[in-house]
C-alpha positions in Angstrom: -8.1 -12.4 127.5 -4.6 -13.8 127.1 -4.8 -15.4 130.5 -8.2 -16.9 129.7 -6.9 -18.4 126.5 -3.9 -19.8 128.3 -6.1 -21.4 130.9 -8.4 -22.8 128.3 -5.4 -24.4 126.4 -4.2 -26.0 129.7 -7.7 -27.4 130.3 -7.8 -28.9 126.8 -4.3 -30.4 127.2 -5.1 -32.0 130.5 -8.4 -33.4 129.2 -6.7 -34.9 126.2 -3.7 -36.1 128.2 -5.7 -39.0 129.7 -5.4 -40.7 126.4 -9.0 -39.9 125.5 -10.9 -42.0 128.0 -12.1 -41.0 131.5 -12.1 -43.3 134.5 -15.6 -44.7 134.1 -15.0 -45.7 130.6 -11.9 -47.8 131.6 -13.8 -50.3 133.8 -16.9 -52.1 132.5 -20.0 -51.5 134.7 -20.3 -55.2 135.3 -16.8 -55.6 136.9 -16.1 -52.2 138.6 -16.1 -53.6 142.1 -13.7 -56.5 141.4 -10.0 -56.5 140.6 -9.0 -58.7 138.9 -12.2 -60.1 137.4 -12.6 -63.4 135.6 -15.8 -64.9 134.2 -17.3 -67.8 136.0 -16.3 -70.3 133.3 -12.9 -70.4 131.7 -14.2 -70.3 128.1 -12.1 -71.7 125.2 -8.7 -73.1 126.1 -7.4 -72.9 122.6 -6.7 -69.7 120.6 -4.8 -66.5 121.4 -4.4 -64.9 124.8 -4.1 -61.1 124.2 -2.8 -58.5 126.7 -4.6 -55.1 126.4 -2.8 -52.0 127.6 -5.0 -48.9 127.6 -3.7 -45.3 127.4 -3.6 -42.8 130.3 -0.5 -40.5 129.9 1.8 -40.9 132.9 -0.8 -43.2 134.5 0.2 -45.8 131.9 3.4 -46.6 133.9 1.1 -48.7 136.1 1.2 -51.3 133.4 4.8 -52.1 134.4 3.5 -53.6 137.7 1.2 -55.9 135.8 3.9 -56.9 133.4 6.3 -57.8 136.2 3.6 -59.9 137.8 2.9 -61.7 134.5 6.5 -62.6 134.2 6.8 -63.9 137.8 3.8 -66.2 137.2 5.0 -67.4 133.8 1.9 -66.0 132.0 3.0 -65.1 128.4 0.4 -63.5 126.1 0.3 -64.5 122.4 -0.5 -60.9 121.4 -0.1 -57.4 122.8 -2.4 -54.5 121.8 -1.7 -51.1 123.2 -3.1 -47.6 122.9 -1.1 -44.4 123.7 0.9 -45.0 126.9 -0.1 -48.7 126.6 1.6 -48.8 123.2 4.7 -47.2 124.6 5.0 -49.9 127.3 3.6 -52.7 125.3 6.0 -52.4 122.3 9.0 -52.7 124.6 7.5 -55.7 126.4 6.7 -57.4 123.1 10.3 -56.7 121.9 11.6 -59.0 124.6 13.0 -56.5 127.1 12.9 -57.5 130.8 10.5 -55.4 132.8 13.4 -53.9 134.8 15.0 -52.9 131.5 11.8 -51.2 130.4 11.5 -49.3 133.7 15.1 -48.1 133.4 14.7 -47.1 129.7 11.4 -45.1 130.1 12.7 -43.3 133.2 15.9 -42.5 131.2 13.8 -40.8 128.5 13.6 -37.6 130.6 10.0 -37.0 129.5 9.6 -34.5 132.4 12.2 -32.3 130.5 10.5 -32.7 127.1 6.8 -32.3 128.2 5.6 -29.3 130.1 4.5 -25.7 129.8 4.7 -24.0 126.5 8.1 -22.8 125.6 9.0 -21.8 122.1 12.0 -23.6 120.5 14.7 -21.3 119.1 16.8 -22.5 116.2 20.5 -22.8 116.9 21.4 -20.1 114.4 19.8 -17.5 116.8 22.3 -18.4 119.5 21.4 -17.8 123.1 18.2 -15.8 122.4 15.0 -17.3 123.7 11.8 -16.7 121.7 8.4 -16.3 123.3 6.4 -16.9 120.1 7.3 -18.8 116.9 5.5 -19.0 113.6 6.3 -21.6 111.1 5.4 -21.9 107.4 2.4 -24.1 106.9 0.0 -25.0 104.1 -1.9 -21.8 104.7 1.0 -19.4 105.5 2.7 -18.8 108.8 1.1 -20.7 111.6 1.7 -20.1 115.4 3.6 -23.0 116.9 1.7 -24.0 120.1 3.5 -27.3 120.9 4.5 -27.9 124.5 7.0 -30.6 123.5 10.5 -30.3 122.0 9.6 -32.3 118.9 12.9 -33.4 117.3 14.6 -34.6 120.5 11.5 -36.5 121.4 11.3 -38.3 118.1 14.9 -39.3 118.1 14.6 -40.5 121.7 11.6 -42.6 120.8 13.5 -44.0 117.7 16.5 -44.9 119.9 14.3 -46.5 122.6 12.7 -48.9 120.1 15.9 -49.6 118.1 16.2 -53.2 119.2 12.6 -54.1 118.6 12.6 -52.2 115.3 15.5 -54.2 114.0 13.9 -57.5 115.0 10.5 -56.6 113.5 12.1 -55.2 110.3 8.8 -53.8 109.2 6.5 -56.5 110.4 5.4 -56.5 114.1 4.5 -60.2 113.9 8.2 -60.9 113.9 8.6 -59.6 117.4 9.0 -62.1 120.2 5.4 -61.4 120.9 3.3 -60.0 118.0 2.3 -56.4 118.7 -0.3 -53.9 117.5 -0.5 -50.1 118.2 -3.9 -48.3 118.0 -4.0 -44.8 116.6 -6.7 -42.5 115.2 -7.0 -40.9 111.8 -7.3 -37.2 112.5 -9.2 -36.5 109.3 -11.8 -39.4 109.5 -11.6 -40.3 113.2 -11.3 -43.9 112.2 -9.4 -46.4 114.2 -6.0 -47.4 112.7 -4.3 -50.6 113.8 -0.6 -50.4 113.1 1.2 -53.7 112.6 3.7 -52.9 110.0 6.3 -50.2 109.2 8.6 -48.4 111.7 7.9 -49.6 115.3 9.0 -46.4 116.9 6.8 -44.3 114.5 3.8 -46.5 115.2 4.2 -46.0 119.0 4.8 -42.3 118.5 1.6 -42.1 116.5 -0.4 -44.0 119.0 0.6 -41.6 121.8 0.3 -38.3 119.8 -2.0 -36.5 122.3 -3.5 -33.6 120.3 -2.2 -30.1 121.1 0.5 -31.6 123.3 2.2 -33.6 120.5 2.3 -33.1 116.8 0.4 -35.6 114.7 2.4 -38.3 112.8 2.1 -38.8 109.1 2.1 -42.6 108.3 1.4 -43.7 104.7 -0.4 -40.5 103.9 -2.7 -40.6 106.9 -2.4 -38.0 109.7 -2.5 -40.0 113.0 -3.0 -39.0 116.6 -3.6 -40.6 120.0 -5.6 -43.8 119.6 -7.5 -43.1 122.8 -9.8 -40.8 120.8 -11.3 -43.8 119.2 -10.4 -46.9 121.2 -8.6 -46.5 124.5 -9.3 -50.0 125.7 -8.8 -51.9 122.4 -10.5 -55.2 123.3 -12.4 -55.2 119.9 -9.1 -54.8 118.0 -7.7 -57.8 119.8 -10.7 -59.9 119.1 -10.5 -58.9 115.4 -6.9 -60.2 115.4 -8.1 -63.6 116.7 -7.8 -63.3 120.5 -10.2 -65.7 122.3 -9.1 -64.7 125.8 -8.2 -61.2 127.1 -6.1 -59.7 130.0 -6.8 -56.0 130.5 -4.4 -53.9 132.5 -7.1 -51.3 133.5 -6.5 -47.9 135.0 -9.1 -46.8 137.6 -9.5 -43.1 138.4 -12.3 -42.1 140.8 -11.2 -38.5 141.0 -14.2 -36.1 140.9 -14.4 -32.7 139.1 -15.2 -29.7 141.1 -17.4 -28.0 138.5 -18.0 -24.3 139.1 -19.8 -21.9 136.8 -17.0 -19.4 136.8 -14.2 -21.9 136.0 -13.9 -22.3 132.2 -10.9 -24.6 132.6 -12.8 -27.2 134.6 -15.9 -27.0 132.4 -13.9 -27.3 129.2 -12.1 -30.4 130.6 -15.3 -32.0 131.7 -17.0 -31.4 128.3 -14.1 -32.9 126.5 -14.3 -36.0 128.8 -17.9 -36.5 127.6 -16.7 -36.2 124.0 -14.0 -38.9 124.3 -16.0 -41.3 126.5 -16.4 -44.7 124.9 -18.2 -47.9 125.9 -15.9 -50.8 126.7 -16.8 -54.2 125.0 -18.1 -56.8 127.5 -15.8 -59.4 128.8 -16.4 -63.1 128.0 -15.6 -66.3 129.9 -11.9 -66.6 130.4 -11.2 -62.9 130.2 -9.4 -61.1 133.1 -9.6 -57.4 134.1 -6.8 -56.1 136.4 -7.4 -52.7 137.9 -4.8 -50.2 139.2 -6.0 -47.3 141.2 -4.4 -44.2 139.8 -6.8 -41.6 141.2 -5.5 -38.1 141.6 -2.5 -38.7 139.3 -1.7 -35.9 136.8 -1.4 -37.7 133.4 1.2 -35.1 132.2 3.4 -35.4 135.2 6.4 -37.5 134.0 8.6 -36.8 137.1 10.4 -39.8 138.5 8.4 -39.4 141.8 5.1 -39.6 139.9 6.3 -42.5 137.8 7.2 -44.4 141.0 3.9 -43.6 142.5 2.0 -44.9 139.5 4.2 -48.0 139.2 3.5 -48.9 142.8 -0.3 -48.6 142.2 0.1 -51.0 139.3 2.0 -53.5 141.4 -0.7 -53.4 144.1 -3.4 -54.1 141.6 -1.5 -56.9 139.9 -1.3 -58.9 143.1 -4.7 -60.3 142.4 -3.4 -62.0 139.2 -2.0 -64.7 141.5 -5.6 -66.0 142.1 -6.9 -65.5 138.6 -8.1 -68.8 137.1 -7.9 -69.9 133.5 -4.5 -68.4 132.6 -1.8 -70.6 131.3 1.3 -70.5 133.5 4.9 -71.6 133.7 6.1 -70.2 130.4 9.2 -68.1 129.7 8.7 -64.9 127.7 10.9 -65.1 124.5 13.5 -62.4 124.1 14.2 -62.5 120.4 17.5 -62.2 118.5 18.9 -59.2 116.8 19.7 -59.4 113.1 22.9 -58.0 111.6 22.8 -54.6 109.7 23.7 -54.9 106.1 27.0 -53.5 104.9 25.3 -51.0 102.7 23.2 -49.8 105.7 20.9 -47.6 103.6 18.3 -48.9 101.2 19.2 -47.4 97.7 15.6 -46.3 97.3 15.9 -43.8 100.2 15.7 -40.1 99.3 19.3 -39.0 98.5 19.8 -36.3 101.2 18.2 -38.3 103.9 20.2 -41.4 102.9 23.4 -39.3 103.2 22.4 -38.2 106.7 21.7 -41.9 107.7 25.0 -43.0 106.2 27.1 -40.4 107.9 25.4 -41.2 111.2 25.1 -45.0 111.1 27.5 -46.0 108.4 30.1 -47.6 110.6 27.6 -50.0 112.3 27.0 -51.9 109.0 28.1 -55.5 108.4 27.5 -56.9 111.9 25.0 -57.3 114.7 25.0 -53.9 116.3 25.8 -53.0 119.9 22.5 -51.6 121.0 23.6 -48.8 123.4 26.1 -47.6 120.7 23.4 -47.7 118.1 21.0 -45.8 120.3 23.5 -43.0 120.9 24.0 -42.6 117.2 20.2 -42.5 116.6 19.9 -39.8 119.3 22.4 -37.7 117.5 19.9 -37.3 114.6 18.2 -34.7 116.7 21.0 -32.3 115.5 19.7 -32.4 112.0 17.8 -29.2 111.6 16.3 -30.1 108.2 14.1 -32.8 109.6 11.5 -32.7 112.4 11.4 -36.5 112.5 13.5 -39.3 111.0 12.1 -42.8 111.1 14.5 -45.6 110.2 12.1 -48.2 108.6 14.3 -51.3 108.9 13.7 -53.8 106.0 14.8 -57.4 105.6 17.4 -58.0 102.8 19.8 -60.7 101.8 20.8 -63.2 104.5 18.2 -61.9 107.0 20.2 -58.7 107.5 18.5 -55.3 107.7 18.7 -52.1 105.6 17.3 -48.7 106.6 14.7 -47.5 104.2 14.5 -44.2 106.2 11.7 -41.7 105.9 11.8 -38.1 107.2 9.3 -35.4 108.0 10.9 -32.1 107.0 11.0 -29.2 109.4 9.6 -25.9 108.3 11.8 -24.0 105.9 10.6 -20.7 107.2 10.3 -19.4 110.8 9.4 -16.0 112.3 10.3 -15.6 116.0 9.7 -12.9 118.5 11.3 -12.3 121.9 10.9 -9.6 124.5 12.1 -8.5 127.9 11.9 -5.5 130.3 14.5 -4.2 132.8 13.9 -1.4 135.3 17.1 0.4 134.3 17.7 -0.7 130.7 14.0 -0.4 129.7 12.0 -2.6 127.2 13.7 -4.7 124.5 12.2 -6.6 121.6 13.7 -8.8 118.9 12.3 -10.2 115.8 14.1 -13.0 113.9 13.5 -14.6 110.5 15.0 -18.0 109.6 14.8 -19.1 105.9 16.2 -22.5 104.9 17.1 -22.8 101.2 15.6 -26.1 100.0 18.2 -28.5 98.6 21.0 -26.0 99.1 21.8 -27.0 102.6 21.9 -23.3 103.5 20.2 -21.1 106.0 19.7 -17.3 106.1 19.0 -15.7 109.5 18.0 -12.1 110.0 17.5 -10.4 113.4 16.3 -6.9 114.3 16.6 -6.0 118.0 15.1 -2.8 119.4 15.7 -1.4 122.9 15.9 1.8 124.8 19.7 1.8 124.9 20.6 -0.5 121.9 19.3 -1.2 118.4 20.8 -3.9 116.3 20.3 -5.5 112.9 22.2 -8.6 111.7 22.1 -11.0 108.7 23.9 -14.3 108.6 24.3 -17.1 106.0 25.4 -20.6 107.1 24.8 -24.3 106.6 21.2 -25.2 107.6 21.9 -28.5 109.2 24.7 -30.7 110.3 25.5 -33.9 112.2 28.0 -34.7 114.9 31.6 -35.0 113.6 30.9 -33.2 110.3 33.6 -30.9 108.8 33.8 -27.1 109.1 31.4 -25.1 107.0 31.4 -21.5 105.8 29.6 -18.7 107.6 29.1 -15.1 106.4 27.5 -12.3 108.4 27.0 -8.6 108.8 25.9 -6.6 111.9 24.9 -2.9 112.5 24.6 -1.8 116.1 23.8 1.6 117.7 24.4 1.8 121.4 23.9 4.5 124.0 26.4 3.7 126.8 25.3 4.8 130.3 27.6 7.3 131.9 27.3 6.7 135.7 29.8 8.3 138.2 29.5 7.9 141.9 25.9 6.7 141.5 24.9 9.8 139.6 23.8 9.3 136.0 24.7 11.7 133.2 23.4 11.7 129.5 24.3 8.5 127.6 27.1 8.5 125.1 26.1 7.6 121.5 28.1 5.0 119.6 27.7 3.2 116.3 29.3 0.0 115.1 29.4 -1.9 111.8 30.8 -5.4 111.4 31.3 -7.7 108.4 32.8 -11.2 108.9 33.5 -14.3 106.9 34.9 -17.6 108.2 34.2 -21.2 109.1 32.0 -22.8 111.7 31.5 -26.2 113.2 28.7 -27.6 115.3 29.9 -29.7 118.2 26.4 -30.6 119.3 23.0 -29.3 118.1 23.2 -26.3 120.5 27.0 -25.8 120.8 29.1 -24.4 118.0 32.6 -22.9 117.4 33.4 -20.4 114.7 36.7 -18.8 113.5 36.2 -15.7 111.3 38.0 -12.7 109.9 36.2 -9.4 110.2 36.2 -5.8 109.2 34.9 -3.3 111.7 34.2 0.4 111.6 32.8 2.4 114.6 32.1 5.9 115.8 32.5 6.8 119.5 34.3 9.5 121.5 37.4 7.5 122.7 38.9 7.2 119.2 39.1 10.2 117.0 37.2 10.3 113.8 35.6 7.1 112.5 38.2 4.3 113.1 38.3 1.0 111.3 40.1 -2.2 111.9 40.7 -5.7 110.4 40.9 -8.6 112.8 40.1 -12.2 113.7 37.6 -13.7 116.1 37.2 -17.1 117.7 33.8 -17.6 119.2 32.4 -20.6 121.2 28.6 -20.4 121.6 26.3 -22.7 123.6 22.5 -22.4 123.8 22.4 -25.8 125.6 19.6 -26.4 128.2 21.4 -29.4 129.7 22.7 -29.0 133.3 25.9 -30.6 132.1 26.7 -27.9 129.5 26.9 -24.2 130.3 24.9 -21.7 128.3 26.5 -18.6 127.0 29.5 -17.4 124.8 33.2 -17.2 124.9 34.9 -14.8 122.4 38.5 -13.8 121.7 38.9 -10.9 119.3 42.1 -9.2 118.1 42.9 -6.3 115.9 45.9 -3.9 115.5 43.9 -1.3 117.4 42.6 -3.3 120.3 42.1 -6.9 121.7 39.5 -8.3 124.0 38.4 -11.6 125.5 34.8 -12.0 126.7 33.1 -14.8 128.5 29.6 -15.1 129.9 28.5 -18.5 131.0 25.4 -19.8 132.9 25.0 -23.3 134.3 21.8 -24.4 136.0 21.2 -27.4 138.2 18.3 -28.8 140.2 19.1 -30.3 143.6 16.8 -31.1 146.5 14.1 -28.7 145.4 16.5 -25.9 144.8 17.5 -24.3 141.4 21.2 -23.4 141.5 22.6 -21.2 138.7 26.3 -20.4 138.6 27.3 -17.4 136.5 30.7 -16.4 135.2 31.2 -13.0 133.5 34.5 -11.6 132.4 36.0 -9.0 129.9 39.7 -8.7 129.5 41.3 -6.3 126.9 43.3 -3.3 126.0 42.3 0.0 124.2 38.7 -1.1 124.0 36.1 0.9 122.1 33.6 2.5 124.5 30.7 0.2 123.4 32.9 -2.8 124.2 34.0 -1.6 127.6 34.4 -4.0 130.5 31.5 -3.6 133.0 31.5 -5.3 136.4 28.8 -8.0 136.1 28.5 -7.5 132.4 26.8 -4.8 130.4 23.3 -6.1 131.0 23.5 -8.3 134.2 25.0 -5.9 136.7 26.6 -6.4 140.1 24.5 -6.4 143.4 24.1 -2.9 144.8 25.4 -1.1 141.7 23.5 0.2 138.8 23.9 -1.7 135.5 27.0 -0.4 133.6 28.0 1.8 136.5 31.3 0.1 137.1 33.2 0.5 133.9 36.9 -0.2 133.2 39.4 -2.0 130.9 39.0 -5.4 132.6 36.2 -6.9 134.8 35.2 -10.3 136.1 32.4 -11.7 138.2 31.5 -15.1 139.6 28.0 -15.5 141.1 25.7 -18.1 142.5 22.0 -17.6 142.1 19.7 -19.9 144.2 16.0 -20.2 144.1 13.2 -22.4 145.5 9.5 -22.7 144.7 7.3 -21.8 147.6 3.8 -21.7 146.1 3.0 -22.6 142.5 5.1 -20.4 140.2 6.2 -18.1 143.1 9.8 -18.5 144.2 12.2 -17.1 146.7 15.7 -16.4 145.3 19.0 -14.7 146.0 22.4 -14.2 144.6 25.9 -14.1 146.1 28.6 -12.5 143.9 32.3 -11.6 144.0 34.1 -9.6 141.3 37.1 -7.6 140.3 37.5 -4.4 138.2 40.5 -2.7 136.8 40.2 0.8 135.2 43.7 1.1 133.8 44.4 -0.2 130.3 47.7 -2.0 130.8 48.2 -5.3 132.6 45.7 -8.1 133.2 44.2 -7.5 136.6 47.4 -6.1 138.0 45.7 -3.2 139.7 42.2 -4.6 140.1 39.9 -3.8 143.0 37.8 -6.6 144.6 34.0 -6.3 145.3 31.5 -8.5 147.1 27.7 -8.2 147.0 24.4 -10.1 147.8 20.9 -9.8 146.3 17.6 -11.3 147.3 13.9 -11.2 146.6 11.2 -13.2 144.8 10.6 -14.5 141.3 7.7 -15.9 139.3 7.9 -18.4 136.5 5.6 -17.4 133.6 5.0 -18.7 130.0 6.7 -15.5 128.8 9.8 -15.8 130.9 10.9 -15.3 134.5 10.0 -12.2 136.6 12.6 -11.2 139.2 12.3 -8.6 141.9 15.4 -8.4 144.0 17.3 -5.9 146.1 21.1 -5.9 146.3 23.7 -4.5 148.5 27.6 -4.6 148.4 30.6 -4.0 150.5 30.9 -0.4 149.2 27.7 0.5 151.1 25.6 0.8 147.9 22.1 -0.7 147.4 20.0 -1.0 144.2 16.7 -2.6 143.1 16.9 -5.2 140.4 13.6 -5.8 138.5 13.5 -7.7 135.2 10.8 -9.6 133.3 11.7 -12.1 130.5 14.9 -13.7 129.2 17.3 -10.8 128.6 19.3 -10.8 125.4 
């Protein structure tokens, strides 16, 4: 049943991803066989020439080929009207950017990393844990989050992308070098909404809000989604705005559906195509239809290779524009001029907390014409603000033609419930449940986690600041953790009954976020524990320095680095993972190390870490006072989600307490097998051997924690 639901969801997403209009609705029946098409007579020579850019997901990048041809011929429209992907491209074109700039900017968005299979987003306060399900507080209680897009980073990327045009428009899209309109749909009434005022980035984001894939956008009290639901080829909207002649950059897709009775995904997709099919208004004398063949293109494939393929299709289709009659030529498209940002930066009517965030992020750009790349970088940093799901700048004209930001924000949920799970052949099943509660108007966040496993059970409670921006000061953090661990006792490959331990920790200190997913904390703590190495129930006061990264970027490792010191023991721990994609291979480098003296049993040094292991040995088999491992894990997809993968590892282990790796023994091992990428995490089945003649099977499902 779960698989059926997942397949149905994918079918719906793919059906909607086309921007709401199937191929046969994108080319009028009277002109299907011609590209471009012009009426026999030129029609009126006066009036507005409108450029129409329909939606189509990734297929919309074909519009770039048409725009480049228009510029080369000196054909400049008086109005641009776009839907969904057409609005994304059209707003940049209308803002005065060169087509090469537009191509570079949209490719730099990294949409292929933001749009994809469902993966729950875990708040930074939960560290390196990865959730498989997330519920958020909604109007009717907790609601399962089913988005397949990382919402906050996407919104800030969009806002940064349109920063230049947004400043020029300053709330009125007629101020752009070419007047622009974005077409969206009201989700409540299914009415067409033509956006020509407000925040340019928000308007584009609303026009492309494909249901299920993207969240809807709230604009002036209306819940807006992808305009392709109501008008994917907005010829009528252009005519209503006074256009007497039309150029349509059409997207032709002749792909056929292989409908089978036993395939619910295909049937669901075809039925939804029928629902979203719309008739296209007829062309009139002087109108031109340019057609790009994008057959077989996946509308949700935003990889650079697919973008280049689609762009080439648009370029081929646009060649026919050279012979199109009736179009005024020899003009130069205006670029427009940036206004200065007012010294005050923030409109005083802006909500106080949001105004403070904008001032702290953009305050130093006031009083002058901004440097656009620098301004874009500052806007992107707003994705670090946990309190808001979206922040739209809403530039407004003020004294002397300068611009103020009358920003508006859409608050993130103040309450989240998260669940994660994993299974390991040796360590057994493990489940965690987390609750994040943000305290409204107190800038505070309470995080509670309960983790249950065969060998370890843990409960923690933490209080910290709920959001931050880059460069902000240190803030307080308070936490408590109770842990019960059964440490495996393995000698010579034989396993003996586990050793029971218990650990209680209370800490207080300061924390600073370096980026949204990277933080550093300095705390003082009190710890009491119970285990057989130390007599009785020892306690200790100490200090801890912790650097934590939950980053998904290939440039920033994921993991933790901790230094902890007390009068009874000291230890330094590091476990870092860094993943890169190169030539079809996924390469993950892993560094794991524990160095210390007089360690409690539950904090012993294990070769390969306490839950990763070293090839050929059982997990937690190689225990000592100090251990380190460096490994390289390489994988490559061979068929769909199926991968072949392997690991090469080298390590060192020292059993004696004194001296840092003075009497360590070296180890080498390799491990290989297959893996499968699933919506619930990776599945790995690998067999490892090492230079001590040992072999062991590694089987794990899910992201371990």
